[in-house]
MDAnalysis code that builds the backbone (N, CA, C; Angstrom):
import MDAnalysis as mda
import numpy as np

u = mda.Universe.empty(435, n_residues=145, atom_resindex=np.repeat(np.arange(145), 3), trajectory=True)
u.add_TopologyAttr("name", ["N", "CA", "C"] * 145)
u.add_TopologyAttr("resid", np.arange(1, 146))
u.add_TopologyAttr("resname", ["UNK", "UNK", "UNK", "UNK", "UNK", "UNK", "UNK", "UNK", "UNK", "UNK", "UNK", "UNK", "UNK", "UNK", "UNK", "UNK", "UNK", "UNK", "UNK", "UNK", "UNK", "UNK", "UNK", "UNK", "UNK", "UNK", "UNK", "UNK", "UNK", "UNK", "UNK", "UNK", "UNK", "UNK", "UNK", "UNK", "UNK", "UNK", "UNK", "UNK", "UNK", "UNK", "UNK", "UNK", "UNK", "UNK", "UNK", "UNK", "UNK", "UNK", "UNK", "UNK", "UNK", "UNK", "UNK", "UNK", "UNK", "UNK", "UNK", "UNK", "UNK", "UNK", "UNK", "UNK", "UNK", "UNK", "UNK", "UNK", "UNK", "UNK", "UNK", "UNK", "UNK", "UNK", "UNK", "UNK", "UNK", "UNK", "UNK", "UNK", "UNK", "UNK", "UNK", "UNK", "UNK", "UNK", "UNK", "UNK", "UNK", "UNK", "UNK", "UNK", "UNK", "UNK", "UNK", "UNK", "UNK", "UNK", "UNK", "UNK", "UNK", "UNK", "UNK", "UNK", "UNK", "UNK", "UNK", "UNK", "UNK", "UNK", "UNK", "UNK", "UNK", "UNK", "UNK", "UNK", "UNK", "UNK", "UNK", "UNK", "UNK", "UNK", "UNK", "UNK", "UNK", "UNK", "UNK", "UNK", "UNK", "UNK", "UNK", "UNK", "UNK", "UNK", "UNK", "UNK", "UNK", "UNK", "UNK", "UNK", "UNK", "UNK", "UNK", "UNK", "UNK"])
u.atoms.positions = np.array([
    [2.421, 5.153, -0.743],
    [3.311, 4.756, -1.829],
    [3.986, 3.538, -1.454],
    [3.991, 2.647, -2.376],
    [4.667, 1.255, -2.087],
    [5.934, 1.068, -3.069],
    [7.119, 0.915, -2.419],
    [8.327, 0.929, -3.045],
    [9.033, -0.462, -2.865],
    [9.398, -1.133, -4.054],
    [10.195, -2.443, -3.880],
    [11.622, -2.023, -3.867],
    [12.189, -2.700, -2.870],
    [13.611, -2.315, -2.633],
    [14.641, -3.718, -2.889],
    [15.339, -3.560, -3.664],
    [16.238, -4.829, -4.107],
    [17.707, -4.531, -4.238],
    [18.554, -5.371, -3.944],
    [19.828, -5.342, -4.107],
    [20.797, -6.449, -4.382],
    [21.997, -6.276, -4.799],
    [22.780, -7.412, -5.169],
    [22.293, -8.459, -5.956],
    [21.743, -8.238, -7.054],
    [21.237, -9.295, -7.989],
    [22.452, -10.060, -8.694],
    [23.422, -9.389, -8.846],
    [24.614, -10.136, -9.471],
    [24.293, -10.918, -10.738],
    [23.383, -10.421, -11.535],
    [23.058, -11.105, -12.689],
    [22.162, -12.130, -12.666],
    [21.422, -12.355, -11.580],
    [20.517, -13.417, -11.254],
    [19.544, -12.930, -10.384],
    [18.259, -13.504, -10.417],
    [16.995, -13.413, -9.629],
    [15.990, -14.434, -9.807],
    [15.413, -14.815, -8.851],
    [14.275, -15.876, -8.937],
    [13.210, -15.450, -10.053],
    [12.848, -16.481, -10.710],
    [12.020, -16.298, -11.899],
    [10.518, -15.527, -11.585],
    [10.130, -15.652, -10.435],
    [8.748, -15.023, -10.074],
    [9.191, -13.512, -9.383],
    [10.445, -13.187, -9.313],
    [10.536, -11.898, -8.736],
    [9.857, -10.638, -9.369],
    [9.964, -10.526, -10.717],
    [9.259, -9.450, -11.428],
    [7.812, -9.425, -11.374],
    [7.042, -10.612, -11.275],
    [5.872, -10.663, -10.853],
    [5.558, -10.175, -9.415],
    [6.418, -10.665, -8.570],
    [6.084, -10.051, -7.159],
    [6.282, -8.602, -6.945],
    [7.132, -7.981, -7.881],
    [7.169, -6.616, -7.785],
    [6.265, -5.694, -8.622],
    [5.326, -6.433, -9.352],
    [4.412, -5.746, -10.357],
    [3.406, -4.768, -9.613],
    [3.271, -4.769, -8.314],
    [2.316, -3.790, -7.596],
    [2.950, -2.746, -7.094],
    [4.311, -2.382, -7.483],
    [5.128, -1.472, -6.851],
    [4.901, 0.048, -7.566],
    [5.065, 1.001, -6.681],
    [4.819, 2.430, -7.356],
    [6.232, 2.517, -7.907],
    [7.126, 2.223, -7.422],
    [8.632, 2.601, -7.794],
    [9.388, 1.304, -7.394],
    [10.611, 0.904, -8.072],
    [11.407, -0.122, -7.726],
    [12.724, 0.665, -7.612],
    [13.512, 0.314, -6.303],
    [14.723, 0.912, -6.126],
    [15.772, -0.211, -6.164],
    [17.057, -0.164, -6.973],
    [17.854, -1.095, -6.798],
    [19.157, -0.673, -6.226],
    [19.874, -1.186, -5.178],
    [20.785, -0.655, -4.529],
    [22.224, -1.147, -4.854],
    [22.316, -1.388, -6.161],
    [23.597, -1.845, -6.628],
    [23.958, -3.165, -6.791],
    [25.021, -3.495, -7.541],
    [25.708, -4.730, -7.953],
    [24.510, -5.589, -8.771],
    [24.089, -5.009, -9.809],
    [23.325, -5.459, -10.777],
    [24.216, -6.436, -11.767],
    [25.295, -5.811, -12.076],
    [26.354, -6.241, -12.907],
    [25.967, -6.076, -14.403],
    [25.269, -6.998, -15.155],
    [24.982, -6.977, -16.300],
    [23.581, -6.152, -16.519],
    [23.610, -4.903, -17.133],
    [22.351, -4.056, -17.154],
    [21.257, -4.682, -17.690],
    [21.477, -5.709, -18.688],
    [20.177, -6.588, -19.052],
    [19.467, -7.354, -18.173],
    [20.081, -7.511, -17.042],
    [19.499, -8.445, -15.863],
    [18.049, -7.426, -15.550],
    [18.119, -6.250, -15.676],
    [16.906, -5.338, -15.304],
    [15.952, -5.282, -16.342],
    [15.934, -5.787, -17.402],
    [15.073, -5.507, -18.579],
    [13.698, -5.855, -18.218],
    [13.467, -7.154, -17.521],
    [12.134, -7.369, -17.098],
    [11.399, -6.416, -15.964],
    [12.358, -5.867, -15.198],
    [11.895, -4.880, -14.143],
    [11.416, -3.577, -14.712],
    [12.123, -3.173, -15.882],
    [11.943, -1.934, -16.612],
    [10.657, -2.037, -17.361],
    [10.192, -3.137, -17.795],
    [9.041, -3.471, -18.505],
    [7.812, -3.480, -17.699],
    [8.001, -3.548, -16.334],
    [6.854, -3.457, -15.321],
    [6.120, -2.251, -15.441],
    [6.873, -1.103, -15.659],
    [6.327, 0.179, -15.619],
    [6.540, 1.231, -14.713],
    [6.848, 0.939, -13.469],
    [6.952, 1.736, -12.322],
    [8.387, 2.299, -12.627],
    [8.766, 3.447, -12.298],
    [10.172, 4.062, -12.324],
    [11.186, 3.046, -11.645],
    [12.269, 2.945, -12.179],
    [13.400, 2.195, -11.762],
    [14.418, 2.982, -11.466],
    [14.788, 3.124, -10.066],
    [15.916, 3.923, -9.794],
    [17.096, 2.875, -9.360],
    [18.390, 3.304, -9.787],
    [19.478, 2.361, -9.719],
    [20.738, 3.147, -9.158],
    [21.341, 2.675, -8.244],
    [22.734, 3.174, -8.066],
    [23.686, 2.054, -8.174],
    [24.931, 2.542, -8.457],
    [25.975, 1.653, -9.049],
    [26.628, 0.982, -7.751],
    [26.851, -0.136, -8.088],
    [27.586, -0.989, -6.921],
    [29.023, -1.220, -7.390],
    [29.876, -1.825, -6.346],
    [31.259, -2.007, -6.610],
    [31.646, -3.146, -7.875],
    [30.386, -3.780, -8.225],
    [30.533, -4.706, -9.470],
    [29.835, -4.125, -10.596],
    [29.462, -2.825, -10.675],
    [28.714, -2.285, -11.798],
    [29.630, -1.521, -12.505],
    [29.637, -1.487, -13.799],
    [30.230, -0.581, -14.537],
    [29.704, 0.245, -15.650],
    [28.227, 0.331, -15.331],
    [27.367, 1.089, -16.211],
    [27.441, 2.640, -15.786],
    [28.137, 3.376, -16.346],
    [28.460, 4.719, -16.003],
    [27.328, 5.737, -15.923],
    [26.151, 5.313, -16.592],
    [24.923, 6.123, -16.345],
    [24.085, 5.989, -15.095],
    [24.627, 5.126, -14.128],
    [23.970, 4.926, -12.854],
    [24.888, 5.769, -11.918],
    [24.121, 6.433, -10.957],
    [24.901, 7.241, -9.883],
    [25.372, 6.436, -8.951],
    [26.437, 6.947, -8.283],
    [27.184, 6.399, -7.253],
    [26.084, 6.351, -5.941],
    [25.348, 7.513, -5.896],
    [24.410, 7.703, -4.734],
    [23.255, 8.306, -5.517],
    [22.136, 8.431, -4.879],
    [20.778, 8.951, -5.110],
    [20.101, 9.487, -3.888],
    [19.743, 10.738, -3.854],
    [18.794, 11.298, -2.917],
    [17.637, 11.602, -3.415],
    [16.455, 10.935, -2.810],
    [15.049, 11.126, -3.313],
    [14.382, 11.530, -2.148],
    [13.201, 12.220, -2.443],
    [12.235, 12.765, -1.498],
    [10.884, 12.342, -1.814],
    [10.315, 11.372, -0.856],
    [8.750, 10.767, -1.297],
    [8.147, 11.101, 0.008],
    [7.062, 12.094, -0.233],
    [6.199, 12.586, 0.781],
    [6.848, 13.097, 1.945],
    [7.809, 13.972, 1.844],
    [8.714, 14.802, 2.684],
    [9.632, 14.070, 3.531],
    [9.863, 12.790, 3.139],
    [11.033, 12.038, 3.682],
    [12.215, 11.915, 2.801],
    [13.167, 12.319, 3.253],
    [14.458, 12.113, 2.543],
    [15.267, 10.867, 2.523],
    [15.390, 10.214, 1.371],
    [16.045, 8.777, 1.491],
    [17.068, 9.096, 0.673],
    [18.290, 8.331, 1.071],
    [19.524, 8.395, 0.412],
    [19.924, 6.928, 0.100],
    [20.176, 6.705, -1.297],
    [20.399, 5.307, -1.832],
    [21.872, 5.221, -2.223],
    [22.436, 4.112, -1.701],
    [23.885, 3.972, -1.860],
    [24.203, 2.662, -1.852],
    [25.342, 2.053, -2.580],
    [25.394, 0.420, -2.489],
    [26.470, 0.287, -1.126],
    [27.532, 0.777, -1.060],
    [28.263, 0.684, 0.115],
    [28.047, 1.602, 1.180],
    [27.535, 1.039, 2.334],
    [27.194, 1.947, 3.486],
    [28.327, 2.866, 3.879],
    [27.996, 4.240, 3.999],
    [29.120, 5.094, 4.453],
    [29.229, 4.905, 5.919],
    [30.266, 5.745, 6.599],
    [30.359, 5.649, 7.806],
    [29.481, 6.360, 8.643],
    [28.808, 7.555, 8.023],
    [27.961, 8.451, 8.477],
    [26.800, 8.739, 7.478],
    [25.595, 9.080, 7.754],
    [24.858, 9.416, 6.706],
    [24.967, 10.897, 6.518],
    [24.676, 11.241, 5.229],
    [24.880, 12.759, 4.940],
    [23.782, 13.574, 5.632],
    [24.095, 14.812, 5.649],
    [23.267, 15.640, 6.527],
    [21.935, 15.714, 5.890],
    [20.662, 15.782, 6.599],
    [19.369, 16.009, 6.101],
    [18.620, 14.754, 5.647],
    [19.393, 13.768, 5.859],
    [18.650, 12.445, 5.465],
    [17.947, 11.881, 6.616],
    [16.799, 11.300, 5.957],
    [15.895, 10.622, 7.240],
    [16.148, 9.193, 7.156],
    [16.361, 8.486, 6.078],
    [16.453, 7.231, 5.737],
    [17.565, 6.909, 4.889],
    [18.563, 6.001, 5.204],
    [19.579, 5.644, 4.261],
    [19.542, 4.182, 3.882],
    [19.355, 3.949, 2.834],
    [19.198, 2.465, 2.142],
    [20.521, 2.098, 1.488],
    [20.874, 0.900, 1.668],
    [22.156, 0.362, 1.204],
    [22.104, -1.204, 0.845],
    [23.123, -1.731, 0.138],
    [23.076, -2.984, -0.243],
    [24.547, -3.350, 0.258],
    [25.286, -4.209, -0.566],
    [26.840, -4.612, -0.357],
    [27.073, -5.532, 0.594],
    [26.262, -5.562, 1.599],
    [26.738, -6.496, 2.922],
    [26.059, -7.868, 2.673],
    [24.962, -8.060, 1.964],
    [24.266, -9.182, 1.700],
    [23.467, -9.665, 2.847],
    [23.257, -8.609, 3.864],
    [22.578, -9.057, 5.047],
    [21.445, -7.981, 5.426],
    [20.236, -8.363, 5.558],
    [19.262, -7.414, 5.993],
    [19.424, -6.475, 7.100],
    [19.149, -5.310, 7.113],
    [19.361, -4.536, 8.162],
    [18.069, -3.362, 8.453],
    [17.972, -2.992, 9.819],
    [16.975, -2.135, 10.176],
    [17.247, -1.505, 11.468],
    [18.209, -0.490, 11.375],
    [18.656, 0.106, 12.628],
    [18.415, 1.646, 12.607],
    [18.558, 2.213, 13.750],
    [18.447, 3.675, 13.952],
    [19.648, 4.287, 14.529],
    [20.461, 5.159, 13.971],
    [21.597, 5.427, 14.582],
    [21.447, 6.662, 15.530],
    [22.478, 7.102, 16.258],
    [22.279, 8.317, 17.224],
    [21.676, 9.512, 16.718],
    [21.872, 9.840, 15.319],
    [21.337, 10.926, 14.933],
    [19.841, 10.801, 14.378],
    [19.396, 9.846, 14.535],
    [17.867, 9.123, 14.383],
    [17.781, 8.959, 12.872],
    [18.748, 8.624, 12.147],
    [18.627, 8.388, 10.829],
    [18.380, 6.715, 10.720],
    [17.399, 6.280, 9.891],
    [17.214, 4.933, 9.932],
    [18.005, 4.253, 8.683],
    [18.616, 3.143, 9.035],
    [19.439, 2.407, 7.930],
    [18.834, 1.151, 7.769],
    [18.690, 1.021, 6.354],
    [17.826, -0.299, 5.901],
    [18.543, -0.787, 4.931],
    [18.670, -2.243, 4.779],
    [19.152, -3.017, 3.802],
    [18.243, -4.185, 3.358],
    [17.891, -4.390, 2.284],
    [16.830, -5.321, 1.823],
    [17.490, -6.790, 1.782],
    [18.715, -6.749, 2.037],
    [19.483, -8.167, 2.029],
    [19.781, -8.389, 0.409],
    [20.145, -9.735, 0.286],
    [20.597, -9.897, -1.219],
    [19.616, -10.864, -1.928],
    [19.553, -10.599, -3.288],
    [18.610, -11.588, -4.031],
    [19.568, -12.865, -4.392],
    [20.781, -12.629, -4.732],
    [21.625, -13.711, -5.277],
    [22.533, -14.662, -4.362],
    [23.375, -13.860, -3.708],
    [24.352, -14.833, -2.785],
    [24.259, -14.118, -1.289],
    [23.206, -14.729, -0.535],
    [22.980, -13.979, 0.748],
    [24.091, -14.510, 1.639],
    [24.412, -13.583, 2.679],
    [25.412, -13.925, 3.704],
    [24.563, -14.314, 4.887],
    [23.361, -13.838, 4.841],
    [22.423, -14.246, 6.079],
    [21.875, -15.533, 5.581],
    [20.846, -16.040, 6.177],
    [20.328, -17.346, 6.044],
    [19.186, -17.235, 4.938],
    [18.711, -16.120, 4.417],
    [17.677, -15.949, 3.595],
    [18.150, -15.152, 2.328],
    [17.539, -15.403, 1.251],
    [17.477, -14.387, -0.026],
    [16.334, -13.509, 0.372],
    [16.514, -12.311, 0.192],
    [15.341, -11.338, 0.299],
    [15.273, -10.120, -0.442],
    [14.153, -9.464, -0.487],
    [13.952, -8.140, -0.864],
    [13.114, -7.597, 0.188],
    [12.671, -6.230, -0.047],
    [11.929, -5.421, 0.844],
    [10.856, -4.495, 0.300],
    [9.800, -4.244, 0.897],
    [8.736, -3.333, 0.499],
    [8.832, -2.246, 1.542],
    [8.979, -1.119, 1.034],
    [8.963, 0.309, 1.734],
    [7.620, 1.020, 1.629],
    [6.951, 1.175, 2.613],
    [5.521, 1.729, 2.611],
    [5.810, 3.334, 3.135],
    [5.404, 4.182, 2.265],
    [5.447, 5.471, 2.704],
    [4.007, 6.202, 2.456],
    [3.472, 6.916, 3.724],
    [2.063, 7.261, 3.478],
    [1.871, 8.631, 4.431],
    [1.226, 9.600, 4.002],
    [1.154, 10.612, 4.954],
    [2.317, 11.309, 5.721],
    [3.449, 11.304, 4.866],
    [4.586, 11.876, 5.194],
    [5.441, 11.011, 6.157],
    [5.097, 9.771, 6.403],
    [5.819, 8.975, 7.100],
    [6.129, 7.602, 6.618],
    [7.270, 7.097, 7.090],
    [7.654, 5.711, 6.787],
    [6.776, 4.666, 7.456],
    [5.828, 4.093, 6.974],
    [4.776, 3.489, 7.701],
    [5.365, 1.882, 7.986],
    [6.016, 1.354, 6.937],
    [6.372, 0.056, 7.288],
    [7.562, -0.338, 6.221],
    [8.605, -1.085, 6.838],
    [9.555, -1.784, 6.070],
    [9.417, -3.238, 6.143],
    [8.934, -3.712, 5.174],
    [8.603, -5.299, 5.182],
    [9.518, -6.192, 4.287],
    [10.246, -6.871, 5.033],
    [11.375, -7.941, 4.529],
    [10.621, -9.085, 3.957],
    [10.989, -9.430, 2.778],
    [10.147, -10.710, 2.148],
    [11.309, -11.757, 1.699],
    [11.147, -12.822, 2.245],
    [12.082, -13.880, 1.995],
    [11.808, -14.684, 0.648],
    [12.684, -14.920, 0.002],
    [12.528, -15.510, -1.389],
    [12.933, -16.950, -1.165],
])
């Protein structure tokens, strides 16, 4: 399973981004979409689009967080990173900081952030591919835009 993970679009993204995500099995957006119409092209790609609400989002249909299980791995999606991962989580994905992240905490939870599409605080604009296969997270691949 190949999952495209994006965050912090803030109403904008590079014109070629939908095409780059066209091979995804799912697309996860980690908040700060802003205007829901920003996601129209991504919704037309076909794969399921999962969205969590960020601090700049006011679309009440989007949850504040989302827990998904894929091939036995429990993923928790949230915009603002919490102080601690919820119990039973294997991987916590967040946005908000506008900086890519790949860390493992003392409880063995992996914390991932794909970086920012619109206004990066790091030196790059980025998204990520999450590869899950055979009950394991096989690869987290950061893609510079």
